[in-house]
C-alpha positions in Angstrom: 253.8 259.8 127.6 255.8 258.7 130.6 254.0 259.2 133.9 256.1 258.1 136.9 253.6 256.4 139.2 253.4 253.8 141.9 252.0 250.2 141.3 250.4 248.0 143.9 252.6 245.5 145.7 251.9 242.2 143.9 252.7 240.1 147.0 249.8 241.7 149.0 247.2 241.3 146.3 246.6 237.6 147.2 245.6 238.6 150.8 243.1 241.2 149.5 241.7 238.7 147.0 241.4 236.1 149.8 239.5 238.4 152.0 237.3 239.5 149.2 236.5 235.9 148.3 235.7 235.2 151.9 232.9 237.8 151.9 231.0 235.4 149.6 230.8 232.8 152.3 228.7 232.7 155.5 231.8 232.0 157.6 233.9 234.8 156.0 231.3 237.6 155.6 231.7 240.7 157.7 229.7 243.9 157.5 230.1 247.1 159.4 233.2 247.0 161.5 234.6 249.2 164.2 235.0 252.7 162.8 238.4 253.0 164.4 239.7 249.9 162.5 240.0 246.2 163.1 241.8 245.4 166.3 244.6 243.2 164.8 245.5 245.9 162.3 245.6 248.6 165.0 247.8 246.4 167.2 250.1 245.7 164.2 250.5 249.4 163.4 251.3 250.2 167.0 253.9 247.5 167.4 255.5 248.0 163.9 255.8 251.8 163.8 255.6 252.9 167.4 257.2 250.1 169.5 258.6 251.5 172.7 257.2 254.9 172.0 254.3 254.6 174.5 251.7 254.4 171.7 248.9 251.9 172.3 246.6 250.2 169.8 243.6 252.2 171.0 245.5 255.4 170.1 245.4 254.3 166.5 242.5 255.2 164.1 242.6 253.3 160.9 241.3 255.2 157.9 241.0 255.4 154.1 244.2 257.5 153.9 246.1 260.4 155.5 244.5 262.9 153.2 241.0 262.0 154.3 242.1 262.1 158.0 243.5 265.6 157.5 240.0 266.8 156.5 238.4 265.0 159.4 240.9 266.6 161.8 240.0 270.0 160.3 236.4 269.2 161.3 237.6 268.6 164.8 239.5 271.9 164.9 236.7 273.9 163.4 236.7 277.2 161.6 238.0 279.5 164.4 241.6 278.3 164.5 244.7 279.6 163.0 247.2 277.3 161.2 250.8 277.3 160.1 252.2 275.3 157.2 255.6 274.6 155.7 256.1 276.6 152.5 256.2 274.6 150.2 254.0 271.8 151.5 251.3 269.2 150.6 248.3 271.3 149.3 245.7 269.4 151.4 246.7 271.3 154.5 245.9 274.7 153.0 243.0 273.6 150.9 241.2 272.0 153.7 241.7 275.1 155.8 240.2 277.2 153.1 237.2 274.9 152.9 236.7 275.1 156.6 236.7 278.9 156.6 239.9 279.2 158.6 241.6 281.5 156.2 241.3 285.0 154.8 241.0 285.9 151.1 243.5 284.7 148.6 246.1 287.5 148.0 247.1 287.3 144.4 250.1 289.7 144.7 251.8 287.3 147.1 250.0 284.1 146.1 249.0 283.3 149.6 245.8 283.1 151.7 245.3 285.5 154.6 245.3 284.2 158.1 247.8 281.4 157.4 251.3 281.4 158.8 253.6 280.3 155.9 256.8 278.8 157.3 259.4 279.3 154.6 261.5 276.2 154.0 264.3 276.9 151.5 267.7 275.6 150.6 269.2 278.5 152.6 267.6 277.3 155.9 268.0 273.6 155.2 264.2 273.4 154.5 263.5 273.9 158.2 261.7 277.1 159.2 263.3 279.7 161.5 260.9 279.3 164.4 262.0 282.6 165.9 260.2 284.3 163.1 257.0 282.1 163.1 253.9 283.6 164.6 251.9 281.6 167.2 249.1 279.5 165.7 246.6 277.0 167.1 247.6 274.2 164.6 251.0 273.5 163.0 251.0 271.2 159.9 254.4 269.6 159.5 255.5 266.8 157.1 258.8 265.0 157.4 260.2 263.7 155.1 258.6 266.5 153.3 256.5 266.4 150.2 257.6 268.0 147.9 261.2 268.9 148.9 262.2 265.5 150.1 263.9 267.1 153.2 263.8 265.4 156.6 263.9 267.2 159.9 266.6 266.2 162.4 266.0 265.1 166.0 267.3 268.5 167.2 264.9 270.3 164.8 261.9 268.3 165.9 262.8 268.9 169.5 262.7 272.6 168.8 259.3 272.2 167.0 257.8 270.3 170.0 259.1 272.9 172.4 257.8 275.7 170.2 254.3 274.0 170.2 254.4 273.7 174.0 255.4 277.3 174.5 252.6 278.5 172.3 249.8 276.0 173.2 249.7 274.7 169.6 248.9 271.2 168.3 251.2 269.7 165.7 249.6 267.6 162.9 252.6 265.5 161.9 252.5 263.8 158.5 254.9 260.8 158.4 253.6 259.3 155.1 257.2 258.9 153.9 258.9 257.8 157.1 260.0 254.4 155.8 262.1 256.1 153.1 264.3 257.7 155.8 268.0 256.9 155.3 269.5 259.2 157.8 269.3 258.7 161.6 266.4 261.1 161.8 263.2 260.5 163.7 260.6 258.4 161.8 257.9 259.5 164.2 257.3 262.7 166.1 256.7 260.5 169.1 260.4 259.8 169.3 260.7 263.3 170.7 260.2 263.6 174.5 257.0 265.4 175.3 255.6 265.1 171.8 252.5 263.1 172.9 251.3 266.2 174.8 251.4 268.4 171.7 251.2 266.3 168.6 249.2 263.7 166.6 250.5 261.8 163.6 249.0 260.7 160.4 250.4 258.2 157.9 249.4 255.9 155.1 250.1 252.7 153.2 250.0 254.5 149.9 253.7 255.2 149.5 254.9 252.0 151.2 252.7 249.4 149.5 251.1 251.2 146.6 247.8 251.5 148.3 246.9 254.8 146.5 243.8 253.2 145.0 243.2 250.6 147.7 243.0 253.4 150.3 244.4 252.7 153.8 246.0 254.9 156.4 246.0 255.7 160.0 246.1 258.6 162.5 247.6 258.4 166.0 246.0 260.6 168.7 247.7 260.0 172.0 245.6 260.1 175.2 248.0 262.8 176.6 247.0 265.3 173.8 244.5 267.7 175.3 242.7 270.8 174.3 243.3 274.0 176.3 240.3 273.1 178.5 241.7 269.7 179.3 239.4 267.7 177.1 241.1 264.8 175.2 241.5 265.5 171.5 241.1 261.7 170.9 237.5 261.8 172.2 236.5 264.5 169.7 238.3 262.8 166.9 236.6 259.5 167.7 233.2 261.3 167.6 234.0 262.8 164.2 235.2 259.4 162.9 232.1 257.6 164.1 229.8 260.3 162.7 231.4 260.8 159.3 233.0 257.5 158.5 232.0 253.8 158.6 235.5 252.6 158.8 238.1 251.5 156.2 237.2 248.7 153.9 237.7 245.3 155.5 239.3 244.2 152.2 241.8 247.0 152.4 242.5 246.3 156.1 243.3 242.7 155.2 245.9 244.0 152.7 247.3 246.3 155.4 247.6 243.5 157.9 249.5 241.4 155.3 251.8 244.3 154.7 252.8 244.3 158.4 253.6 240.6 158.5 257.4 239.7 158.4 257.0 238.8 154.7 255.0 242.0 153.9 257.5 244.3 155.7 260.4 242.6 153.8 258.5 243.2 150.5 257.8 246.8 151.3 261.4 247.5 152.2 262.5 245.9 149.0 260.1 248.1 146.9 261.1 251.2 148.8 264.8 250.3 148.2 264.0 250.0 144.5 262.4 253.5 144.4 265.3 255.0 146.2 267.6 253.6 143.5 265.3 255.4 141.1 265.8 258.6 143.0 269.6 258.2 142.7 269.3 257.9 138.9 267.2 261.0 138.7 269.5 263.0 141.0 272.6 262.0 139.1 270.9 262.9 135.8 270.0 266.5 136.9 273.3 267.0 138.7 275.1 266.0 135.5 273.2 268.7 133.7 274.3 271.3 136.2 271.1 271.7 138.1 270.9 272.2 141.9 269.0 269.2 143.2 267.5 268.5 146.7 265.7 265.6 148.3 265.9 262.0 147.0 267.8 260.6 150.0 265.0 260.4 152.5 262.0 260.6 150.2 260.9 259.4 146.8 260.9 262.9 145.3 263.6 264.9 143.7 263.3 268.7 144.0 265.0 270.4 141.1 265.8 274.1 141.0 265.3 276.2 137.8 266.3 279.6 139.0 264.6 282.6 137.4 262.0 280.4 135.7 258.3 279.8 136.3 257.5 276.4 137.6 254.6 276.0 135.3 256.7 277.1 132.3 259.3 274.4 133.2 256.5 271.8 133.7 255.0 272.6 130.3 258.4 272.6 128.6 259.2 269.1 130.0 255.7 267.8 129.2 255.6 269.1 125.6 259.2 268.3 124.6 259.8 265.0 126.5 256.3 263.7 127.3 257.3 263.2 130.9 254.9 264.3 133.7 256.5 266.2 136.6 254.9 268.5 139.1 255.3 272.3 139.1 256.7 273.4 142.5 254.4 276.4 142.8 251.5 274.0 143.2 252.9 273.4 146.7 252.9 277.0 147.6 254.7 280.3 146.8 257.9 278.8 148.2 257.9 276.2 145.5 258.2 278.7 142.6 261.3 278.0 140.5 261.3 274.3 141.3 259.8 271.1 139.8 259.2 267.9 141.7 260.2 264.7 139.9 258.8 261.4 141.3 260.8 258.2 141.6 257.7 256.1 141.6 257.8 254.0 138.4 259.3 251.1 136.5 263.0 251.3 136.1 262.8 251.3 132.3 260.5 254.3 132.4 262.8 256.2 134.8 265.8 255.5 132.6 263.9 256.6 129.5 262.7 259.8 131.3 266.2 260.6 132.3 267.4 260.0 128.8 264.9 262.5 127.6 265.9 265.0 130.3 269.4 264.8 129.1 268.4 265.4 125.5 266.4 268.4 126.5 268.8 270.1 128.8 272.2 269.0 127.5 
């Protein structure tokens, strides 16, 4: 069976091993650290990803991944808020809202939860919602480049989103986990948009840049300018939740993260990202040659393939049973993903080529 997945960056392993070995010595041992993350790593994240954007190192909260931070943020927001999500989108936004009690009952006829504003993102609207039709909510979850569609919002679109949040008193939770895959001249951070620090926070991760899916390391940026409606800083509440529910990211993982942000580490990450983007080109060309409508792939490691009139789960099962290749059914990302499957570019080149060969044999 071919499962396209992401390996750990080999060049960073030695730094993780070195830090782990140091823990066996009196000089190198460290126990509980700052829950917000080690100062050198916070500074490196701020200077690497947010240089000249007005983000300071104490705005950075290092964590064990963006997915974990999404749930911690939900604890900050509480159960009495309303949320909006892209449709389709990463399931953690909706699922954490359900767990927190923010939603209504699941409506089987429309395959949606009540009390959630689903912002339809389709090929027809360029995968960016028509904000004129979106109801006001307290929280807006927005991922760009998007998982699963691979689409990336333009500067003009994000400017509209920031203004929409300001007009409605909403907070944007901006997921930039795939920002380093951006090829277009689109914003890699929401904080490139004027005024965003007053209405948005941003969460990201080393998982898709350096293969840290198992190592677990990410961060969330909560600007000092972001305030609740009563004027209280969001960062202070988030800091309280972090210090209560979390003892900080592993010091071994943080050593690996700091190595990733060295000049050599950044070079290695960019090379690996370039490799996976070549994989996406191979996958896109394969499905286009078979006559399928294909989206994504340019600014993200995912290819969003349309199978009109067919169930996503049926297509997933067909591909799995007949080619032994694992894809992801689009409906798993929301009602708007029905009729699509997501194909990942994470994997060794020989596996990607073999998978594409099998796709051609199945759909020729």
